PQR file of N, CA, C, O and H, with PARSE charges and radii, in Angstrom:
ATOM      1  N   MET A   1      -5.242  25.830  -0.315 -0.4000 1.5000
ATOM      2  CA  MET A   1      -5.827  25.126   0.803 -0.0000 2.0000
ATOM      3  C   MET A   1      -6.517  26.114   1.738  0.5500 1.7000
ATOM      4  O   MET A   1      -7.606  25.840   2.242 -0.5500 1.4000
ATOM      5  N   ILE A   2      -5.888  27.254   1.967 -0.4000 1.5000
ATOM      6  CA  ILE A   2      -6.478  28.252   2.857 -0.0000 2.0000
ATOM      7  C   ILE A   2      -7.811  28.750   2.302  0.5500 1.7000
ATOM      8  O   ILE A   2      -8.771  28.940   3.048 -0.5500 1.4000
ATOM      9  H   ILE A   2      -5.003  27.476   1.558  0.4000 1.0000
ATOM     10  N   THR A   3      -7.858  28.960   0.990 -0.4000 1.5000
ATOM     11  CA  THR A   3      -9.100  29.412   0.364 -0.0000 2.0000
ATOM     12  C   THR A   3     -10.192  28.360   0.505  0.5500 1.7000
ATOM     13  O   THR A   3     -11.340  28.692   0.801 -0.5500 1.4000
ATOM     14  H   THR A   3      -7.078  28.805   0.384  0.4000 1.0000
ATOM     15  N   LEU A   4      -9.846  27.107   0.298 -0.4000 1.5000
ATOM     16  CA  LEU A   4     -10.826  26.028   0.438 -0.0000 2.0000
ATOM     17  C   LEU A   4     -11.373  25.963   1.863  0.5500 1.7000
ATOM     18  O   LEU A   4     -12.578  25.802   2.061 -0.5500 1.4000
ATOM     19  H   LEU A   4      -8.914  26.837   0.058  0.4000 1.0000
ATOM     20  N   LEU A   5     -10.505  26.087   2.833 -0.4000 1.5000
ATOM     21  CA  LEU A   5     -10.951  26.071   4.223 -0.0000 2.0000
ATOM     22  C   LEU A   5     -11.849  27.271   4.525  0.5500 1.7000
ATOM     23  O   LEU A   5     -12.816  27.148   5.276 -0.5500 1.4000
ATOM     24  H   LEU A   5      -9.527  26.217   2.671  0.4000 1.0000
ATOM     25  N   ALA A   6     -11.536  28.419   3.948 -0.4000 1.5000
ATOM     26  CA  ALA A   6     -12.354  29.608   4.177 -0.0000 2.0000
ATOM     27  C   ALA A   6     -13.732  29.445   3.544  0.5500 1.7000
ATOM     28  O   ALA A   6     -14.736  29.831   4.142 -0.5500 1.4000
ATOM     29  H   ALA A   6     -10.749  28.518   3.338  0.4000 1.0000
ATOM     30  N   ILE A   7     -13.790  28.879   2.345 -0.4000 1.5000
ATOM     31  CA  ILE A   7     -15.071  28.668   1.678 -0.0000 2.0000
ATOM     32  C   ILE A   7     -15.934  27.683   2.466  0.5500 1.7000
ATOM     33  O   ILE A   7     -17.143  27.876   2.599 -0.5500 1.4000
ATOM     34  H   ILE A   7     -12.975  28.565   1.859  0.4000 1.0000
ATOM     35  N   CYS A   8     -15.316  26.642   2.978 -0.4000 1.5000
ATOM     36  CA  CYS A   8     -16.045  25.627   3.748 -0.0000 2.0000
ATOM     37  C   CYS A   8     -16.290  26.042   5.196  0.5500 1.7000
ATOM     38  O   CYS A   8     -16.985  25.350   5.940 -0.5500 1.4000
ATOM     39  H   CYS A   8     -14.334  26.485   2.870  0.4000 1.0000
ATOM     40  N   ARG A   9     -15.715  27.171   5.587 -0.4000 1.5000
ATOM     41  CA  ARG A   9     -15.829  27.686   6.957 -0.0000 2.0000
ATOM     42  C   ARG A   9     -15.326  26.684   7.981  0.5500 1.7000
ATOM     43  O   ARG A   9     -15.978  26.414   8.990 -0.5500 1.4000
ATOM     44  H   ARG A   9     -15.150  27.733   4.983  0.4000 1.0000
ATOM     45  N   LEU A  10     -14.153  26.140   7.699 -0.4000 1.5000
ATOM     46  CA  LEU A  10     -13.502  25.207   8.615 -0.0000 2.0000
ATOM     47  C   LEU A  10     -12.144  25.766   9.011  0.5500 1.7000
ATOM     48  O   LEU A  10     -11.568  26.578   8.288 -0.5500 1.4000
ATOM     49  H   LEU A  10     -13.623  26.359   6.880  0.4000 1.0000
ATOM     50  N   ASN A  11     -11.639  25.338  10.142 -0.4000 1.5000
ATOM     51  CA  ASN A  11     -10.267  25.682  10.482 -0.0000 2.0000
ATOM     52  C   ASN A  11      -9.396  24.441  10.266  0.5500 1.7000
ATOM     53  O   ASN A  11      -9.897  23.372   9.916 -0.5500 1.4000
ATOM     54  H   ASN A  11     -12.107  24.677  10.730  0.4000 1.0000
ATOM     55  N   HIS A  12      -8.103  24.596  10.475 -0.4000 1.5000
ATOM     56  CA  HIS A  12      -7.203  23.479  10.213 -0.0000 2.0000
ATOM     57  C   HIS A  12      -7.495  22.288  11.116  0.5500 1.7000
ATOM     58  O   HIS A  12      -7.413  21.139  10.682 -0.5500 1.4000
ATOM     59  H   HIS A  12      -7.697  25.465  10.759  0.4000 1.0000
ATOM     60  N   LYS A  13      -7.832  22.560  12.356 -0.4000 1.5000
ATOM     61  CA  LYS A  13      -8.100  21.472  13.294 -0.0000 2.0000
ATOM     62  C   LYS A  13      -9.329  20.664  12.890  0.5500 1.7000
ATOM     63  O   LYS A  13      -9.326  19.438  13.008 -0.5500 1.4000
ATOM     64  H   LYS A  13      -7.898  23.493  12.709  0.4000 1.0000
ATOM     65  N   GLN A  14     -10.374  21.329  12.419 -0.4000 1.5000
ATOM     66  CA  GLN A  14     -11.593  20.631  12.023 -0.0000 2.0000
ATOM     67  C   GLN A  14     -11.402  19.817  10.750  0.5500 1.7000
ATOM     68  O   GLN A  14     -12.052  18.785  10.581 -0.5500 1.4000
ATOM     69  H   GLN A  14     -10.377  22.324  12.324  0.4000 1.0000
ATOM     70  N   SER A  15     -10.539  20.249   9.867 -0.4000 1.5000
ATOM     71  CA  SER A  15     -10.419  19.599   8.566 -0.0000 2.0000
ATOM     72  C   SER A  15      -9.146  18.774   8.428  0.5500 1.7000
ATOM     73  O   SER A  15      -8.800  18.362   7.321 -0.5500 1.4000
ATOM     74  H   SER A  15     -10.011  21.087  10.005  0.4000 1.0000
ATOM     75  N   TYR A  16      -8.444  18.527   9.526 -0.4000 1.5000
ATOM     76  CA  TYR A  16      -7.174  17.816   9.458 -0.0000 2.0000
ATOM     77  C   TYR A  16      -7.327  16.427   8.832  0.5500 1.7000
ATOM     78  O   TYR A  16      -6.512  16.037   7.996 -0.5500 1.4000
ATOM     79  H   TYR A  16      -8.725  18.862  10.426  0.4000 1.0000
ATOM     80  N   PHE A  17      -8.346  15.688   9.221 -0.4000 1.5000
ATOM     81  CA  PHE A  17      -8.557  14.342   8.679 -0.0000 2.0000
ATOM     82  C   PHE A  17      -8.868  14.398   7.189  0.5500 1.7000
ATOM     83  O   PHE A  17      -8.358  13.581   6.422 -0.5500 1.4000
ATOM     84  H   PHE A  17      -9.009  16.005   9.900  0.4000 1.0000
ATOM     85  N   ASP A  18      -9.702  15.355   6.767 -0.4000 1.5000
ATOM     86  CA  ASP A  18     -10.048  15.484   5.346 -0.0000 2.0000
ATOM     87  C   ASP A  18      -8.824  15.830   4.505  0.5500 1.7000
ATOM     88  O   ASP A  18      -8.634  15.274   3.424 -0.5500 1.4000
ATOM     89  H   ASP A  18     -10.116  16.019   7.390  0.4000 1.0000
ATOM     90  N   ILE A  19      -7.999  16.744   4.995 -0.4000 1.5000
ATOM     91  CA  ILE A  19      -6.780  17.114   4.276 -0.0000 2.0000
ATOM     92  C   ILE A  19      -5.850  15.917   4.187  0.5500 1.7000
ATOM     93  O   ILE A  19      -5.239  15.689   3.143 -0.5500 1.4000
ATOM     94  H   ILE A  19      -8.154  17.196   5.873  0.4000 1.0000
ATOM     95  N   PHE A  20      -5.730  15.145   5.264 -0.4000 1.5000
ATOM     96  CA  PHE A  20      -4.888  13.949   5.253 -0.0000 2.0000
ATOM     97  C   PHE A  20      -5.362  12.949   4.198  0.5500 1.7000
ATOM     98  O   PHE A  20      -4.553  12.391   3.458 -0.5500 1.4000
ATOM     99  H   PHE A  20      -6.226  15.330   6.113  0.4000 1.0000
ATOM    100  N   MET A  21      -6.662  12.729   4.133 -0.4000 1.5000
ATOM    101  CA  MET A  21      -7.199  11.766   3.170 -0.0000 2.0000
ATOM    102  C   MET A  21      -6.908  12.197   1.737  0.5500 1.7000
ATOM    103  O   MET A  21      -6.514  11.373   0.911 -0.5500 1.4000
ATOM    104  H   MET A  21      -7.320  13.182   4.734  0.4000 1.0000
ATOM    105  N   VAL A  22      -7.095  13.464   1.438 -0.4000 1.5000
ATOM    106  CA  VAL A  22      -6.911  13.962   0.075 -0.0000 2.0000
ATOM    107  C   VAL A  22      -5.433  14.047  -0.292  0.5500 1.7000
ATOM    108  O   VAL A  22      -5.065  13.761  -1.431 -0.5500 1.4000
ATOM    109  H   VAL A  22      -7.415  14.133   2.109  0.4000 1.0000
ATOM    110  N   ALA A  23      -4.586  14.433   0.648 -0.4000 1.5000
ATOM    111  CA  ALA A  23      -3.181  14.680   0.336 -0.0000 2.0000
ATOM    112  C   ALA A  23      -2.288  13.452   0.508  0.5500 1.7000
ATOM    113  O   ALA A  23      -1.227  13.380  -0.111 -0.5500 1.4000
ATOM    114  H   ALA A  23      -4.884  14.666   1.574  0.4000 1.0000
ATOM    115  N   VAL A  24      -2.697  12.480   1.340 -0.4000 1.5000
ATOM    116  CA  VAL A  24      -1.813  11.349   1.631 -0.0000 2.0000
ATOM    117  C   VAL A  24      -2.460  10.008   1.303  0.5500 1.7000
ATOM    118  O   VAL A  24      -1.893   9.218   0.548 -0.5500 1.4000
ATOM    119  H   VAL A  24      -3.559  12.538   1.842  0.4000 1.0000
ATOM    120  N   ALA A  25      -3.622   9.745   1.853 -0.4000 1.5000
ATOM    121  CA  ALA A  25      -4.200   8.409   1.765 -0.0000 2.0000
ATOM    122  C   ALA A  25      -4.603   8.031   0.341  0.5500 1.7000
ATOM    123  O   ALA A  25      -4.210   6.969  -0.142 -0.5500 1.4000
ATOM    124  H   ALA A  25      -4.082  10.387   2.466  0.4000 1.0000
ATOM    125  N   PHE A  26      -5.379   8.875  -0.342 -0.4000 1.5000
ATOM    126  CA  PHE A  26      -5.826   8.535  -1.696 -0.0000 2.0000
ATOM    127  C   PHE A  26      -4.668   8.431  -2.685  0.5500 1.7000
ATOM    128  O   PHE A  26      -4.653   7.494  -3.483 -0.5500 1.4000
ATOM    129  H   PHE A  26      -5.698   9.738   0.050  0.4000 1.0000
ATOM    130  N   PRO A  27      -3.684   9.358  -2.672 -0.5600 1.5000
ATOM    131  CA  PRO A  27      -2.544   9.175  -3.573  0.2800 2.0000
ATOM    132  C   PRO A  27      -1.750   7.902  -3.281  0.5500 1.7000
ATOM    133  O   PRO A  27      -1.251   7.261  -4.207 -0.5500 1.4000
ATOM    134  N   LEU A  28      -1.628   7.531  -2.020 -0.4000 1.5000
ATOM    135  CA  LEU A  28      -0.919   6.310  -1.660 -0.0000 2.0000
ATOM    136  C   LEU A  28      -1.653   5.077  -2.181  0.5500 1.7000
ATOM    137  O   LEU A  28      -1.032   4.159  -2.715 -0.5500 1.4000
ATOM    138  H   LEU A  28      -2.033   8.051  -1.268  0.4000 1.0000
ATOM    139  N   ILE A  29      -2.968   5.060  -2.026 -0.4000 1.5000
ATOM    140  CA  ILE A  29      -3.775   3.950  -2.542 -0.0000 2.0000
ATOM    141  C   ILE A  29      -3.671   3.871  -4.058  0.5500 1.7000
ATOM    142  O   ILE A  29      -3.549   2.779  -4.613 -0.5500 1.4000
ATOM    143  H   ILE A  29      -3.473   5.806  -1.592  0.4000 1.0000
ATOM    144  N   ALA A  30      -3.716   5.024  -4.736 -0.4000 1.5000
ATOM    145  CA  ALA A  30      -3.606   5.053  -6.192 -0.0000 2.0000
ATOM    146  C   ALA A  30      -2.240   4.540  -6.643  0.5500 1.7000
ATOM    147  O   ALA A  30      -2.152   3.803  -7.625 -0.5500 1.4000
ATOM    148  H   ALA A  30      -3.814   5.911  -4.285  0.4000 1.0000
ATOM    149  N   MET A  31      -1.181   4.918  -5.942 -0.4000 1.5000
ATOM    150  CA  MET A  31       0.160   4.462  -6.298 -0.0000 2.0000
ATOM    151  C   MET A  31       0.271   2.941  -6.141  0.5500 1.7000
ATOM    152  O   MET A  31       0.840   2.271  -7.003 -0.5500 1.4000
ATOM    153  H   MET A  31      -1.252   5.517  -5.144  0.4000 1.0000
ATOM    154  N   ILE A  32      -0.260   2.401  -5.060 -0.4000 1.5000
ATOM    155  CA  ILE A  32      -0.225   0.957  -4.843 -0.0000 2.0000
ATOM    156  C   ILE A  32      -1.004   0.237  -5.934  0.5500 1.7000
ATOM    157  O   ILE A  32      -0.560  -0.797  -6.435 -0.5500 1.4000
ATOM    158  H   ILE A  32      -0.722   2.945  -4.359  0.4000 1.0000
ATOM    159  N   LEU A  33      -2.157   0.771  -6.305 -0.4000 1.5000
ATOM    160  CA  LEU A  33      -2.958   0.183  -7.367 -0.0000 2.0000
ATOM    161  C   LEU A  33      -2.212   0.180  -8.697  0.5500 1.7000
ATOM    162  O   LEU A  33      -2.254  -0.811  -9.425 -0.5500 1.4000
ATOM    163  H   LEU A  33      -2.518   1.610  -5.898  0.4000 1.0000
ATOM    164  N   VAL A  34      -1.534   1.269  -9.021 -0.4000 1.5000
ATOM    165  CA  VAL A  34      -0.765   1.335 -10.268 -0.0000 2.0000
ATOM    166  C   VAL A  34       0.383   0.333 -10.247  0.5500 1.7000
ATOM    167  O   VAL A  34       0.658  -0.304 -11.264 -0.5500 1.4000
ATOM    168  H   VAL A  34      -1.499   2.075  -8.430  0.4000 1.0000
ATOM    169  N   ILE A  35       1.049   0.182  -9.125 -0.4000 1.5000
ATOM    170  CA  ILE A  35       2.139  -0.797  -9.020 -0.0000 2.0000
ATOM    171  C   ILE A  35       1.608  -2.208  -9.215  0.5500 1.7000
ATOM    172  O   ILE A  35       2.237  -3.012  -9.902 -0.5500 1.4000
ATOM    173  H   ILE A  35       0.826   0.699  -8.299  0.4000 1.0000
ATOM    174  N   ILE A  36       0.468  -2.521  -8.625 -0.4000 1.5000
ATOM    175  CA  ILE A  36      -0.133  -3.848  -8.785 -0.0000 2.0000
ATOM    176  C   ILE A  36      -0.534  -4.084 -10.241  0.5500 1.7000
ATOM    177  O   ILE A  36      -0.261  -5.150 -10.793 -0.5500 1.4000
ATOM    178  H   ILE A  36      -0.043  -1.867  -8.067  0.4000 1.0000
ATOM    179  N   LEU A  37      -1.173  -3.103 -10.862 -0.4000 1.5000
ATOM    180  CA  LEU A  37      -1.575  -3.253 -12.267 -0.0000 2.0000
ATOM    181  C   LEU A  37      -0.368  -3.390 -13.178  0.5500 1.7000
ATOM    182  O   LEU A  37      -0.409  -4.142 -14.152 -0.5500 1.4000
ATOM    183  H   LEU A  37      -1.394  -2.237 -10.414  0.4000 1.0000
ATOM    184  N   ASP A  38       0.714  -2.668 -12.871 -0.4000 1.5000
ATOM    185  CA  ASP A  38       1.945  -2.795 -13.665 -0.0000 2.0000
ATOM    186  C   ASP A  38       2.515  -4.200 -13.536  0.5500 1.7000
ATOM    187  O   ASP A  38       3.007  -4.764 -14.513 -0.5500 1.4000
ATOM    188  H   ASP A  38       0.747  -2.057 -12.080  0.4000 1.0000
ATOM    189  N   GLY A  39       2.453  -4.761 -12.352 -0.4000 1.5000
ATOM    190  CA  GLY A  39       2.943  -6.122 -12.164 -0.0000 2.0000
ATOM    191  C   GLY A  39       2.100  -7.155 -12.878  0.5500 1.7000
ATOM    192  O   GLY A  39       2.617  -8.177 -13.328 -0.5500 1.4000
ATOM    193  H   GLY A  39       2.053  -4.303 -11.557  0.4000 1.0000
ATOM    194  N   MET A  40       0.810  -6.902 -12.987 -0.4000 1.5000
ATOM    195  CA  MET A  40      -0.082  -7.862 -13.636 -0.0000 2.0000
ATOM    196  C   MET A  40      -0.035  -7.771 -15.165  0.5500 1.7000
ATOM    197  O   MET A  40      -0.042  -8.792 -15.853 -0.5500 1.4000
ATOM    198  H   MET A  40       0.390  -6.071 -12.622  0.4000 1.0000
ATOM    199  N   PHE A  41       0.013  -6.546 -15.688 -0.4000 1.5000
ATOM    200  CA  PHE A  41      -0.130  -6.358 -17.130 -0.0000 2.0000
ATOM    201  C   PHE A  41       1.127  -5.835 -17.798  0.5500 1.7000
ATOM    202  O   PHE A  41       1.143  -5.721 -19.023 -0.5500 1.4000
ATOM    203  H   PHE A  41       0.018  -5.717 -15.129  0.4000 1.0000
ATOM    204  N   GLY A  42       2.167  -5.516 -17.073 -0.4000 1.5000
ATOM    205  CA  GLY A  42       3.380  -4.996 -17.684 -0.0000 2.0000
ATOM    206  C   GLY A  42       3.329  -3.488 -17.796  0.5500 1.7000
ATOM    207  O   GLY A  42       2.439  -2.833 -17.253 -0.5500 1.4000
ATOM    208  H   GLY A  42       2.155  -5.608 -16.077  0.4000 1.0000
ATOM    209  N   THR A  43       4.286  -2.960 -18.502 -0.4000 1.5000
ATOM    210  CA  THR A  43       4.403  -1.519 -18.657 -0.0000 2.0000
ATOM    211  C   THR A  43       3.247  -0.959 -19.468  0.5500 1.7000
ATOM    212  O   THR A  43       2.822  -1.544 -20.464 -0.5500 1.4000
ATOM    213  H   THR A  43       5.009  -3.491 -18.943  0.4000 1.0000
ATOM    214  N   PHE A  44       2.749   0.183 -19.025 -0.4000 1.5000
ATOM    215  CA  PHE A  44       1.617   0.804 -19.718 -0.0000 2.0000
ATOM    216  C   PHE A  44       2.075   1.499 -20.976  0.5500 1.7000
ATOM    217  O   PHE A  44       1.260   2.080 -21.693 -0.5500 1.4000
ATOM    218  H   PHE A  44       3.095   0.659 -18.216  0.4000 1.0000
TER
END
């Protein structure tokens, strides 16, 4: 993460929302989607 921030020339404060989206929001949405698909179609 530190390397990515250095390459993008951002500090933690500037990229806090982006890190949150990548580390928390998208995985949570993906997990909910998988649970819904499992309920509709059964075990993969």
